[in-house]
SEGUFI-343620 format. One record per atom (N, C-alpha, C): x, y, z. Coordinates in steps of 0.1 Angstrom, whole numbers, padded with zeros to 4 digits, always signed. Atoms other than C-alpha are relative to their C-alpha. Layout:
% residues N
XYZ...
//
This chain:
% residues 80
-0011+0002+0009+0020+0132-0041-0006-0007-0012+0006+0006+0012+0011+0125-0077+0007-0013-0004-0005+0012+0005+0016+0091-0092+0006+0002-0014-0007-0003+0013+0041+0092-0121+0002-0014-0006-0001+0012+0007+0038+0065-0146+0010+0002-0012-0010-0002+0010+0064+0058-0172+0014+0000+0005-0013+0001-0005+0101+0058-0170+0009+0013-0002-0007-0012+0003+0111+0095-0176+0008+0004+0013-0008-0003-0012+0140+0100-0151+0001+0015+0002-0001-0014-0001+0138+0138-0157-0011+0006+0008+0012-0005-0008+0105+0140-0138+0001-0004+0014-0001+0003-0015+0107+0142-0100-0014-0005+0004+0013+0004-0005+0080+0128-0078-0010+0011+0002+0009-0011-0001+0066+0162-0074-0007+0004-0013+0006-0003+0013+0058+0164-0111+0007+0011-0007-0007-0011+0006+0082+0192-0118+0012-0006-0008-0011+0005+0009+0108+0187-0146+0013+0007+0005-0013-0005-0004+0145+0191-0139+0004+0012-0007-0004-0011+0008+0148+0216-0167-0006+0013+0004+0006-0012-0004+0127+0241-0149-0011+0006-0009+0010-0005+0010+0101+0243-0177-0014+0000+0006+0013+0000-0006+0072+0239-0152-0004-0014+0004+0006+0012-0005+0050+0212-0138-0004-0010-0011+0004+0010+0010+0043+0180-0156-0016-0001+0001+0015+0001+0001+0006+0175-0167-0005-0012+0007+0005+0013-0006+0004+0140-0152-0004+0003+0015+0005-0002-0014-0016+0139-0119-0004-0014+0005+0005+0012-0006-0027+0112-0095-0014-0004-0005+0013+0005+0005-0056+0091-0107-0010+0000+0011+0011+0000-0010-0088+0099-0087-0012-0007-0006+0012+0008+0005-0116+0074-0092+0003-0014+0000-0001+0014-0001-0120+0038-0098+0013-0005-0007-0012+0005+0007-0089+0017-0107-0002-0002-0015+0001+0001+0015-0082+0016-0144-0001-0015-0005+0001+0014+0004-0086-0023-0144-0014-0003-0001+0014+0005+0002-0117-0040-0157-0004-0009+0012+0004+0008-0012-0138-0057-0130+0004-0015-0001-0004+0014+0002-0130-0092-0145+0015-0002+0003-0014+0001-0003-0093-0085-0142+0002+0001+0015-0002-0001-0015-0096-0073-0106-0005-0013+0007+0004+0013-0006-0116-0105-0098+0011-0010-0002-0011+0010+0003-0089-0126-0114+0012+0002+0009-0012-0003-0009-0061-0109-0095-0003-0003+0014+0004+0003-0014-0080-0112-0062+0000-0015+0002+0000+0014-0001-0086-0149-0068+0014-0006+0000-0014+0004+0001-0050-0154-0078+0008+0003+0013-0007-0003-0012-0037-0136-0047-0005-0008+0012+0005+0008-0011-0060-0155-0023+0005-0014-0002-0005+0014+0002-0049-0188-0039+0015+0000+0004-0015+0000-0002-0012-0178-0037+0003+0001+0015-0002-0002-0014-0015-0168+0000-0008-0009+0009+0008+0010-0008-0039-0196+0012+0009-0008+0009-0008+0008-0009-0011-0217+0025+0006+0008+0011-0005-0009-0010+0004-0188+0044-0010+0002+0011+0011-0002-0010-0029-0181+0061-0003-0012+0008+0003+0012-0007-0033-0217+0071+0011-0004+0010-0011+0003-0009+0001-0218+0089-0003+0006+0014+0002-0005-0013+0001-0214+0127+0008+0013+0002-0007-0012-0003+0010-0180+0141+0012-0002+0009-0012+0001-0008+0045-0177+0154-0002+0005+0015+0002-0004-0014+0047-0174+0193+0003+0015+0002-0004-0014-0002+0064-0140+0191-0011+0009-0006+0011-0008+0006+0036-0126+0168-0012-0001+0009+0012+0002-0009+0009-0141+0191+0002+0008+0012-0002-0008-0012+0025-0124+0221-0002+0015-0003+0003-0014+0004+0025-0091+0202-0015+0003-0002+0014-0002+0001-0011-0095+0193-0007+0000+0013+0006+0000-0014-0020-0103+0229+0003+0014+0007-0003-0013-0006-0002-0071+0240-0008+0011-0006+0008-0010+0006-0022-0051+0215-0014+0000+0006+0013+0001-0006-0054-0063+0231-0001+0004+0015+0000-0005-0014-0043-0052+0266-0003+0014+0002+0003-0014-0003-0053-0020+0283+0014+0007+0000-0012-0007+0000-0026+0006+0277+0003+0005+0015-0004-0004-0014-0006+0016+0309-0005+0015+0002+0005-0013-0004-0018+0047+0327+0011+0010-0003-0009-0011+0003-0002+0080+0317+0006+0006+0013-0005-0005-0013+0022+0090+0345-0001+0016+0001+0000-0015+0000+0020+0127+0335-0014+0006+0003+0013-0005-0002-0018+0130+0340-0004+0001+0014
//
């Protein structure tokens, strides 16, 4: 599915125009992100700083139980 930037409401997510004039020339960006490396580093540091307190909190008992269940061996398939 192509990424559509901008705010043109006449363009659907498929890239086709509502007027039936054909596909829009915009396509998904393939390649490195369009942000400079220093900006990506700044965003990464900001996000790590923002979520540091959340990562330091203890895990809720319900989440811990779910994680434990994920580590268990799955039950045998009764159909085999």
